[in-house]
C-alpha angles and dihedrals in degrees: 000000000000121000090249093052091047092051092050090050091049092050091051089051091048090053089048090052090053089051089053092055092044089057089046090056093043089056089058093047092050097045104035120116097204120083091218088066103031097043106022102034095231092167147087137213133187149155124237136192122245090271091057096254113145111244099178141352133207115257087230109080145073125269087234090061102033098047094043090047088056089064097033095066090064089057091052092051091049096048101039095041127215093259090059097052121102138172109274094031124136122185126200144191143158094191102146093214096046098032128034107316105274142045096250092070116081116203120196126188125189128189116230117216129192101200103312095337124100104226101171148311136263121213135186137173134194137171113245124206098242142010097176123244117088091338129241102330147100099250100094121103096210140014088255090070094049100074148282113336118214113196118208103290144133119291088181134007120203089344097310116118119229098247093187091058090050092051090050092052093048091051093052107044133072095222103040097166094052095044097045089044090056090051090057091046091054091050091048089050092060092041093057090048091051094049093048091047095051090046090053094048092048092048093051095036099243119156094185141009094233098106093044092047092052090050091051097044099043094052095043092048092050095047092049092045091053090055094047092049090054092058126096113264119238147070128285131182138204139176129202130192120218132184095251117191105289098347136030119276123211120211122196132191136180117198115202121190109193127161110306098350143065118210129190118199122192100197111140096043116129120272122268115290129240087233136065099271093095122122126220110224091246091065092043089053091051096056095036090056090046091055091049092049092049090062105026105034113004096152098046116097118262110241143118096291097050093045093046093072091061117075128189128201135178141158116233107294141117089302093047102035114179123226128297093031115127109257108164096127097031088140094073091066093027093059089056091061094083093053089047093050094041090052088061092044090051087064091053093041109031115195094020107080129078126237123260119282139193086281103174116075114243093234116178125192114197124195102199125194140162118270113258109281093019130103119229147109132304118213144164110224127188121192128184118208131177135210126205129299122234119263116266130223099275099002138070117248119266115254124233092358126146104235123191097009096052096208119150128244117272110230115239091231092057091048095048090048092062095060149349103292135111122219103207098178138019112161142133116283111236118224094016099113117090116254120245145112081297118031123233118245118267127250126220139251113222125184119193129180131181112248115259112291092021141097132186145205116217136198111227112211099171136136138177089062093115098015112046123198111279125231124237130232095001097326120138127251121263120247117277121245123253130203116196149139119249090255089064097259108149117225134200121267091229137032139046115306138167134250110190124212112284096023127104127220111222120198122193106194119211124254131228127262122260127245124227131358115320089226089066096059114120114253093227090053090053091049090051090049089056093045092052093045092241091125122031102161091243126117110273 
């Protein structure tokens, strides 16, 4: 066949491969037990070649899962060994340094065989509601306190589930049915991907994915390389202050664009913390590469070849925390990495990079129980919430939007269904977006009360309380976050705390920074802000 005909055929097969991983991800969404997966899409799914190189990823998924998974599969291959892989196998881990950065994320990898030949791997990741230990919070002093650790091992061999592993999990978590159910959902997700891939290969007459993989990688590599070569050459640095746990933490990055590669180095960042806000380098890499792709190659598919041109380095510090550092809420600092890297890129590419935003999700984990002497229901409830994005060159920031994580909003009804709480209010927070030619996105106000006869402890995993999102090119800062009870008592932005019966927890989520001088904002845009109630002129 002609080269043009071959290319068209390969492109059709590439599209088919993407549809396979999309169905893989949808299987997990439809069968998951945890609301963080089912409602928020806190997951990833992808297909890999026999060498463990990511061919395609599902659109549904977070950069922290997708890009760590791209590296994790190589660890699975190295530890399981090709001679110990069989049709019907599924492998599992929640190792923070070989998976996705903390114990609450479960990564599963399954080999895909066509007859006796290994043709690829499917991998998926999801956040589960509990892994035992201290629970989902920053209070632990080592990873050993944070929950059950599952080294890379077999969840199933030749189709038979490891019953002893399931029993161990059930004995170590507070919500065994939800957690074990999610394990089976993850395994089913990979199984669906495998069956669809084999059906596709048999239909088309493929005996391997080698030719398709070469087509995907060569084109992606060439397209990404072209973008990098068009960039200015040099080195640009940036620092960013975050709230930390009990003291501010400074993050530092240096972006070097040289020849055919872009490297980000995190030397100069503060040392690892005593608390669980540390970030394993695999997670730091994931979000640093995401920031680079957002600016340099946002429209180029995310796979092994496009990621290979971005390199990440760091000495041991809070962004390259060594084992056994506590890492349970590594996302709070990890979600700041894109703003940190984008701040350096803004110096290389002025006028092309958005302002800082809320960045870190305002996750809240509630452990609800009946008040002493009362009957009621116990429950572990995880809720994802988003502040405002930074304003963009030419556009206002998006409100209540999860950037950079990309997870979806969790409906109040679904959250209340999981346990005895009442969410009285969840609305946009007026005046929280930074002023500028383009306004920063708004945060939210969320009000939560234990149901009658109940109380709850909650794990605060919040930032931008003491260090709000900065504006860009003259734009104003977004509003800082606030954590308080309804009687005005201020609470800490991190750590386990108590909400007694009859009291309400009120969260004021931070807004995004503005872009450009406020004096340049269009008069009609200001009038529309007032009409919509986005800006009232009062203190946020």
